[in-house]
C-alpha positions as CSV (number, residue, x, y, z in Angstrom):
1,M,39.5,27.2,-57.9
2,V,35.8,26.8,-57.0
3,L,35.0,25.6,-60.5
4,S,37.7,22.8,-60.3
5,R,36.3,21.7,-56.9
6,V,32.8,21.5,-58.3
7,A,34.0,19.6,-61.4
8,G,36.0,17.2,-59.1
9,L,32.9,16.6,-56.9
10,F,30.8,16.0,-60.0
11,L,33.2,13.4,-61.3
12,L,33.4,11.7,-57.9
13,A,29.6,11.6,-57.7
14,L,29.5,9.9,-61.2
15,A,32.1,7.4,-60.2
16,L,30.3,6.5,-57.0
17,A,27.0,6.2,-58.8
18,G,28.5,3.7,-61.2
19,C,29.7,1.5,-58.3
20,Q,26.1,1.0,-57.0
21,A,25.0,-1.3,-59.9
22,G,24.1,-4.2,-57.5
23,P,25.6,-6.8,-55.3
24,A,29.2,-7.8,-56.2
25,G,29.4,-11.1,-58.0
26,A,25.6,-11.4,-58.6
27,P,24.6,-12.7,-61.9
28,S,23.4,-10.0,-64.2
29,S,20.3,-11.9,-65.3
30,P,17.0,-10.3,-64.2
31,A,16.1,-13.6,-62.5
32,F,18.9,-12.9,-60.1
33,A,18.1,-9.3,-59.3
34,D,17.7,-10.0,-55.6
35,F,20.4,-12.7,-55.5
36,D,21.7,-13.3,-52.0
37,D,25.0,-15.2,-52.2
38,W,24.9,-16.7,-48.6
39,G,21.2,-17.5,-48.7
40,A,21.7,-19.2,-52.1
41,A,24.7,-21.2,-50.8
42,R,22.7,-22.5,-47.9
43,G,19.8,-23.4,-50.2
44,I,22.0,-25.2,-52.7
45,L,23.8,-27.2,-49.9
46,D,20.6,-28.0,-48.1
47,R,19.0,-29.4,-51.2
48,L,22.2,-31.4,-52.1
49,F,22.4,-32.9,-48.6
50,S,18.7,-33.6,-48.4
51,D,18.8,-35.5,-51.7
52,Y,21.9,-37.3,-50.5
53,E,20.2,-38.5,-47.3
54,H,17.5,-40.1,-49.5
55,Y,20.0,-41.2,-52.1
56,S,18.9,-42.6,-55.4
57,R,21.5,-42.6,-58.2
58,G,18.8,-41.8,-60.8
59,S,17.6,-38.6,-59.1
60,F,21.1,-37.6,-57.8
61,E,22.6,-37.7,-61.3
62,D,20.5,-34.7,-62.2
63,L,22.4,-32.7,-59.6
64,V,25.8,-33.5,-61.1
65,A,26.9,-31.6,-64.2
66,G,27.4,-33.6,-67.3
67,D,30.9,-32.1,-67.7
68,F,31.8,-32.7,-64.0
69,V,35.5,-32.3,-63.3
70,P,37.5,-34.5,-63.3
71,D,35.2,-37.4,-64.2
72,R,31.5,-37.7,-63.7
73,F,31.2,-41.5,-63.9
74,D,34.0,-42.0,-61.3
75,Y,32.3,-39.4,-59.0
76,L,28.9,-41.1,-59.2
77,Q,30.5,-44.5,-58.5
78,S,32.1,-43.0,-55.3
79,L,28.7,-41.6,-54.3
80,D,27.2,-45.1,-54.8
81,T,29.8,-46.7,-52.6
82,A,29.3,-44.2,-49.8
83,A,25.5,-44.0,-50.0
84,Y,24.8,-47.7,-50.3
85,G,27.5,-48.6,-47.8
86,G,26.0,-47.0,-44.8
87,K,23.6,-44.4,-43.4
88,V,24.2,-40.8,-42.7
89,L,23.0,-40.0,-39.2
90,Q,23.8,-36.4,-39.2
91,L,25.5,-33.9,-41.6
92,D,26.3,-30.3,-40.5
93,Y,28.2,-27.6,-42.3
94,F,29.6,-24.2,-41.7
95,I,30.1,-21.9,-44.8
96,N,33.4,-20.1,-44.8
97,R,33.3,-18.3,-48.1
98,V,31.0,-17.9,-51.1
99,V,32.2,-16.7,-54.5
100,N,30.1,-16.4,-57.6
101,D,29.9,-15.1,-61.2
102,P,27.2,-15.6,-63.8
103,D,28.3,-19.2,-64.6
104,R,29.9,-20.6,-61.5
105,F,29.2,-20.6,-57.8
106,A,31.9,-21.7,-55.3
107,I,31.1,-22.6,-51.7
108,D,33.9,-23.2,-49.2
109,F,32.8,-24.9,-46.1
110,R,33.7,-27.1,-43.1
111,W,31.6,-30.1,-42.4
112,N,30.9,-32.8,-39.8
113,K,29.3,-36.1,-40.6
114,K,28.0,-38.9,-38.3
115,W,27.9,-42.0,-40.4
116,M,27.0,-45.7,-39.7
117,D,28.8,-48.3,-41.8
118,S,26.2,-51.0,-42.7
119,R,28.9,-53.4,-43.9
120,T,30.9,-53.7,-40.7
121,G,28.3,-52.8,-38.1
122,G,29.8,-51.2,-35.1
123,G,29.2,-47.8,-33.8
124,P,28.8,-44.5,-35.7
125,K,31.9,-42.9,-37.2
126,L,32.5,-39.2,-36.8
127,L,34.0,-37.6,-39.9
128,S,35.0,-34.0,-40.6
129,G,36.7,-32.0,-43.3
130,Q,36.9,-28.9,-45.4
131,V,35.8,-28.7,-49.0
132,Q,35.1,-26.3,-51.9
133,M,32.1,-27.3,-54.0
134,V,31.8,-25.5,-57.3
135,F,28.3,-25.4,-59.0
136,K,27.6,-24.5,-62.6
137,A,24.5,-22.6,-63.8
138,R,22.0,-24.8,-65.6
139,G,18.8,-23.0,-66.5
140,S,17.5,-21.4,-63.3
141,S,19.3,-23.9,-61.0
142,W,22.8,-24.9,-60.1
143,V,24.5,-28.3,-60.6
144,L,27.6,-29.7,-59.0
145,W,30.5,-29.2,-61.3
146,Q,33.7,-29.8,-59.2
147,V,34.7,-30.8,-55.7
148,R,38.0,-29.8,-54.2
149,G,39.1,-31.1,-50.8
150,Q,37.4,-33.6,-48.5
151,D,34.0,-34.4,-49.9
152,P,31.4,-35.0,-47.3
153,L,29.3,-37.0,-49.8
154,T,31.9,-39.6,-50.5
155,A,33.7,-39.8,-47.1
156,V,33.2,-43.0,-45.3
């Protein structure tokens, strides 16, 4: 009886030790050994929105994956329309969920955007929505691969 309890405890200890391999969902690459999903999500979105505030199609194209889903050219055209059609006065977000694996990084968030339409003049517009942006690993960085929901970058 005592031997079976010791054996059971030993097997339990082995199983628990195997569960402590690292943060769930973190890429297994050594470069991501201290990977923080929420911190990385904030960093990715902050960089994306900062580059959007100072939009230049040439530099922003580097942040959009070559195999963007559904169509990269149409998405970049929508970005051009929004970015050149007005000025972002403020863009805030609140992350709801972060999911990642070694190749993809999905961020679900709510956003609020204060935007001034330069074509019609008038006062600022307040826009809001909820979106999931999926990023794809490219080298040591992440590029935008897919947008599901109300995109804060193309909303006008």
